[in-house]
RODO-2510 file (C-alpha; in nm, 4 decimals, decimal comma):
residues 178
     n   res          X          Y          Z
     1     x     0,0000     0,0000     0,0000
     2     x     0,1276     0,3435    -0,0942
     3     x     0,2171     0,5398     0,2184
     4     x     0,4290     0,8274     0,0932
     5     x     0,4818     1,0339    -0,2216
     6     x     0,8025     1,2353    -0,2550
     7     x     0,8434     1,4985    -0,5263
     8     x     1,1645     1,7013    -0,5685
     9     x     1,3104     1,9428    -0,8225
    10     x     1,6506     1,7721    -0,8179
    11     x     1,8327     1,4755    -0,6702
    12     x     2,1921     1,3553    -0,6460
    13     x     2,3670     1,0573    -0,4889
    14     x     2,5665     1,1355    -0,1734
    15     x     2,8247     0,8572    -0,1396
    16     x     2,9336     0,9730     0,2080
    17     x     2,5955     0,8910     0,3637
    18     x     2,4819     0,6377     0,0989
    19     x     2,1519     0,8056     0,0236
    20     x     1,9820     1,0255    -0,2326
    21     x     1,9824     1,3958    -0,1463
    22     x     1,6636     1,5571    -0,2709
    23     x     1,6274     1,9332    -0,2985
    24     x     1,3263     2,1654    -0,2994
    25     x     1,0315     1,9328    -0,2782
    26     x     0,7332     1,8040    -0,0898
    27     x     0,6445     1,4844     0,0929
    28     x     0,2838     1,3700     0,0973
    29     x     0,2240     1,1229     0,3810
    30     x    -0,0902     0,9230     0,3131
    31     x    -0,3000     0,7904     0,5964
    32     x    -0,5062     0,4726     0,5906
    33     x    -0,7249     0,6292     0,3251
    34     x    -0,6253     0,8713     0,0520
    35     x    -0,8462     1,1439     0,2026
    36     x    -0,5927     1,1967     0,4842
    37     x    -0,2805     1,3612     0,3436
    38     x    -0,0158     1,5401     0,5496
    39     x     0,2044     1,7551     0,3273
    40     x     0,5557     1,8572     0,4337
    41     x     0,7769     2,0910     0,2301
    42     x     1,1559     2,0596     0,2371
    43     x     1,4675     2,2275     0,1016
    44     x     1,6963     1,9258     0,1571
    45     x     1,5892     1,5678     0,2279
    46     x     1,7933     1,2457     0,2444
    47     x     1,6103     0,9492     0,0955
    48     x     1,7422     0,6023     0,1810
    49     x     1,7143     0,4136    -0,1489
    50     x     1,9787     0,2075    -0,3313
    51     x     2,2121     0,3993    -0,5603
    52     x     2,0805     0,2060    -0,8594
    53     x     1,7165     0,2971    -0,7933
    54     x     1,6865     0,5705    -1,0567
    55     x     1,8775     0,3630    -1,3113
    56     x     1,6146     0,0918    -1,2696
    57     x     1,3338     0,3425    -1,3124
    58     x     1,4806     0,5071    -1,6228
    59     x     1,6159     0,2049    -1,8086
    60     x     1,4309     0,0017    -2,0704
    61     x     1,2954    -0,3144    -1,9124
    62     x     1,2085    -0,5499    -2,1972
    63     x     1,4415    -0,8533    -2,1946
    64     x     1,3347    -0,9497    -2,5473
    65     x     1,4796    -0,6339    -2,7040
    66     x     1,7954    -0,6172    -2,4896
    67     x     2,1314    -0,7601    -2,5813
    68     x     2,2894    -1,0208    -2,3563
    69     x     2,5147    -0,7611    -2,1909
    70     x     2,2251    -0,5186    -2,1334
    71     x     2,0105    -0,7948    -1,9833
    72     x     2,2925    -0,9011    -1,7483
    73     x     2,3479    -0,5400    -1,6397
    74     x     1,9767    -0,4878    -1,5805
    75     x     1,9578    -0,8122    -1,3811
    76     x     2,2321    -0,6752    -1,1539
    77     x     2,0274    -0,3580    -1,1064
    78     x     1,7058    -0,5371    -1,0121
    79     x     1,8629    -0,8156    -0,8063
    80     x     1,8048    -0,6154    -0,4862
    81     x     1,4345    -0,5703    -0,5584
    82     x     1,1611    -0,8003    -0,4339
    83     x     1,0205    -0,8516    -0,7836
    84     x     1,1051    -1,2228    -0,8143
    85     x     0,8943    -1,2688    -1,1271
    86     x     1,0926    -1,0043    -1,3153
    87     x     1,4232    -1,1416    -1,1847
    88     x     1,3311    -1,4946    -1,3016
    89     x     1,2186    -1,3576    -1,6399
    90     x     1,5578    -1,1947    -1,6923
    91     x     1,7462    -1,5020    -1,5659
    92     x     1,5594    -1,7266    -1,8114
    93     x     1,5960    -1,4832    -2,1030
    94     x     1,9712    -1,4490    -2,0402
    95     x     2,0140    -1,8273    -2,0474
    96     x     1,7944    -1,8507    -2,3593
    97     x     2,0112    -1,5914    -2,5338
    98     x     2,3160    -1,8064    -2,4553
    99     x     2,1464    -2,1316    -2,5633
   100     x     1,9870    -1,9951    -2,8816
   101     x     2,2846    -2,0288    -3,1233
   102     x     2,2984    -2,4063    -3,0727
   103     x     1,9619    -2,4335    -3,2500
   104     x     2,1523    -2,4334    -3,5809
   105     x     2,3371    -2,7505    -3,4830
   106     x     2,0159    -2,9128    -3,3602
   107     x     1,8254    -2,8397    -3,6814
   108     x     2,1216    -2,9567    -3,8930
   109     x     2,1458    -3,2821    -3,6960
   110     x     1,7715    -3,3511    -3,7102
   111     x     1,7454    -3,2450    -4,0759
   112     x     2,0356    -3,4605    -4,1946
   113     x     1,9080    -3,7575    -3,9950
   114     x     1,5580    -3,7256    -4,1390
   115     x     1,6997    -3,6722    -4,4881
   116     x     1,9000    -3,9938    -4,4594
   117     x     1,6023    -4,1875    -4,3198
   118     x     1,3129    -4,0674    -4,5347
   119     x     1,4578    -4,0563    -4,8862
   120     x     1,1200    -4,1102    -5,0521
   121     x     0,9653    -3,7732    -4,9449
   122     x     0,9028    -3,5138    -5,2157
   123     x     0,9912    -3,1448    -5,1771
   124     x     0,6566    -3,0272    -5,0402
   125     x     0,6453    -3,3092    -4,7848
   126     x     1,0031    -3,2329    -4,6776
   127     x     0,9231    -2,8625    -4,6454
   128     x     0,6096    -2,9361    -4,4401
   129     x     0,8066    -3,1710    -4,2179
   130     x     1,0698    -2,9004    -4,1681
   131     x     0,8067    -2,6416    -4,0697
   132     x     0,6553    -2,8891    -3,8223
   133     x     0,9962    -2,9515    -3,6614
   134     x     1,0723    -2,5797    -3,6242
   135     x     0,7235    -2,5064    -3,4864
   136     x     0,7496    -2,7961    -3,2391
   137     x     1,0915    -2,6799    -3,1207
   138     x     0,9745    -2,3224    -3,0614
   139     x     0,6557    -2,4382    -2,8903
   140     x     0,8616    -2,6625    -2,6628
   141     x     1,1010    -2,3738    -2,5928
   142     x     0,8119    -2,1424    -2,5066
   143     x     0,6431    -2,3929    -2,2753
   144     x     0,9610    -2,4927    -2,0926
   145     x     1,0717    -2,1275    -2,0732
   146     x     0,7389    -2,0459    -1,9076
   147     x     0,8093    -2,3121    -1,6466
   148     x     1,1395    -2,1390    -1,5729
   149     x     0,9798    -1,7950    -1,5498
   150     x     0,7210    -1,9227    -1,3020
   151     x     0,9991    -2,0815    -1,0952
   152     x     0,9012    -2,4468    -1,1406
   153     x     1,2403    -2,5259    -1,2968
   154     x     1,5739    -2,3437    -1,2884
   155     x     1,6531    -2,0783    -1,5523
   156     x     1,9407    -2,2873    -1,6895
   157     x     1,7156    -2,5905    -1,7288
   158     x     1,4426    -2,3756    -1,8860
   159     x     1,6840    -2,2549    -2,1528
   160     x     1,8792    -2,5722    -2,2215
   161     x     1,6149    -2,8461    -2,1872
   162     x     1,4660    -2,7853    -2,5360
   163     x     1,8176    -2,8042    -2,6821
   164     x     1,8924    -3,1221    -2,4875
   165     x     1,5703    -3,2794    -2,6140
   166     x     1,6557    -3,1643    -2,9680
   167     x     2,0065    -3,3107    -2,9538
   168     x     1,8698    -3,6333    -2,8067
   169     x     1,6116    -3,6606    -3,0846
   170     x     1,8746    -3,5806    -3,3472
   171     x     2,1176    -3,8455    -3,2219
   172     x     1,8352    -4,1003    -3,1915
   173     x     1,7290    -4,0300    -3,5524
   174     x     2,0924    -4,0482    -3,6672
   175     x     2,1421    -4,3832    -3,4950
   176     x     1,8160    -4,5075    -3,6455
   177     x     1,9274    -4,3940    -3,9936
   178     x     2,2408    -4,6080    -3,9668
***
């Protein structure tokens, strides 16, 4: 529940006292209901928040449009917050960004194994089969990634389990083709 609103014209980080120094502002203290407001004006006010607080507020927060380095930096910024859902989302997305390049190897392994096994497929059947494999992989990645974001499995497992299943399927198909 919101208990206080602080508005200031300027703010700077004071490293000697580890707090934000706000200048020329007001503090609205809210009571149990919003009808009770006690307003206090100030020239200087020290606000005990982490140094990274305003970076978190001002930075873009979408892990899907961030690079790996940006996502790791943002995860460091929000690691002190109590927003576990957002922290897990960034942990999973970081691991997925690391795991993503291995998809090429997985699709090559599965594709070559299927090509060696099913030589009697025509082009349209092969193309349809390829689309089905890609769709299945991405659906599996989405579902398992969701399990990681909700905290049912670890972020590393959420990112790498689809790849592990893909490699397992590819090696099984390759063995079967021989």
